[in-house]
C-alpha positions as semicolon CSV with decimal commas, in nm:
position;residue;x (nm);y (nm);z (nm)
1;X;-3,653;11,190;5,715
2;X;-3,415;11,050;5,975
3;X;-3,073;11,081;5,819
4;X;-2,892;11,098;6,151
5;X;-3,059;10,795;6,308
6;X;-2,995;10,437;6,217
7;X;-3,292;10,227;6,119
8;X;-3,285;9,898;6,307
9;X;-3,479;9,592;6,203
10;X;-3,571;9,366;6,494
11;X;-3,622;8,996;6,442
12;X;-3,678;8,732;6,702
13;X;-3,493;8,401;6,710
14;X;-3,811;8,195;6,716
15;X;-3,941;8,357;6,398
16;X;-3,603;8,294;6,231
17;X;-3,602;7,926;6,334
18;X;-3,963;7,890;6,227
19;X;-3,892;8,043;5,886
20;X;-3,581;7,828;5,829
21;X;-3,776;7,518;5,924
22;X;-4,079;7,610;5,714
23;X;-3,894;7,738;5,406
24;X;-3,583;7,517;5,393
25;X;-3,591;7,204;5,610
26;X;-3,947;7,081;5,555
27;X;-3,938;7,118;5,174
28;X;-3,597;6,947;5,171
29;X;-3,732;6,651;5,371
30;X;-4,033;6,626;5,140
31;X;-3,803;6,638;4,835
32;X;-3,578;6,364;4,974
33;X;-3,879;6,150;5,063
34;X;-4,011;6,194;4,708
35;X;-3,672;6,102;4,563
36;X;-3,662;5,785;4,774
37;X;-4,007;5,686;4,646
38;X;-3,906;5,754;4,285
39;X;-3,583;5,555;4,335
40;X;-3,786;5,263;4,473
41;X;-4,032;5,277;4,182
42;X;-3,743;5,292;3,935
43;X;-3,602;4,976;4,096
44;X;-3,937;4,801;4,053
45;X;-3,950;4,906;3,688
46;X;-3,594;4,794;3,631
47;X;-3,658;4,458;3,801
48;X;-3,976;4,386;3,602
49;X;-3,851;4,504;3,263
50;X;-3,525;4,302;3,276
51;X;-3,644;3,953;3,364
52;X;-3,392;3,788;3,129
53;X;-3,082;3,969;3,253
54;X;-2,979;3,861;3,605
55;X;-2,732;4,147;3,646
56;X;-2,997;4,412;3,579
57;X;-3,246;4,231;3,802
58;X;-2,991;4,249;4,084
59;X;-2,942;4,620;4,017
60;X;-3,321;4,668;4,033
61;X;-3,333;4,480;4,365
62;X;-3,060;4,704;4,505
63;X;-3,249;5,016;4,395
64;X;-3,564;4,889;4,565
65;X;-3,376;4,810;4,886
66;X;-3,207;5,151;4,903
67;X;-3,536;5,323;4,823
68;X;-3,703;5,140;5,111
69;X;-3,414;5,228;5,342
70;X;-3,451;5,597;5,252
71;X;-3,826;5,590;5,311
72;X;-3,785;5,412;5,647
73;X;-3,519;5,659;5,764
74;X;-3,736;5,961;5,687
75;X;-4,045;5,807;5,846
76;X;-3,830;5,714;6,147
77;X;-3,716;6,073;6,194
78;X;-4,075;6,199;6,213
79;X;-4,173;5,911;6,443
80;X;-3,881;5,968;6,682
81;X;-3,953;6,341;6,698
82;X;-4,320;6,277;6,778
83;X;-4,231;6,018;7,046
84;X;-3,989;6,261;7,211
85;X;-4,241;6,545;7,200
86;X;-4,515;6,328;7,354
87;X;-4,288;6,167;7,614
88;X;-4,162;6,497;7,754
89;X;-4,496;6,672;7,697
90;X;-4,340;6,934;7,475
91;X;-4,597;7,179;7,347
92;X;-4,574;7,461;7,098
93;X;-4,372;7,273;6,835
94;X;-4,550;7,157;6,521
95;X;-4,308;6,979;6,282
96;X;-4,570;6,937;6,010
97;X;-4,622;7,313;5,981
98;X;-4,272;7,411;6,088
99;X;-4,386;7,638;6,369
100;X;-4,235;7,691;6,714
101;X;-4,405;7,888;6,990
102;X;-4,171;8,004;7,264
103;X;-4,274;8,152;7,596
104;X;-4,154;8,500;7,687
105;X;-3,832;8,503;7,886
106;X;-3,865;8,684;8,219
107;X;-3,548;8,654;8,432
């Protein structure tokens, strides 16, 4: 038993970034994408079910438009990241899995 010595836990920055990306950011993006799809589908339902009421049809159209905007923004983020990674030949980053492989630093 080492009562006089401090136990130190070592963690690397790349594993921390990978875990944050995998456990927080990617599920959040998937959740927001799902919410945008549900919002779009709700707009379609609202538009179809209220054919007599012009005000509710307009509300349904707005929901569909904002749902499409949300979907396009999230697809654009993934597309821009992939274009940047391919343009600069960046390897070791996989946004779908949330993994980052860094080379060892040797000054």
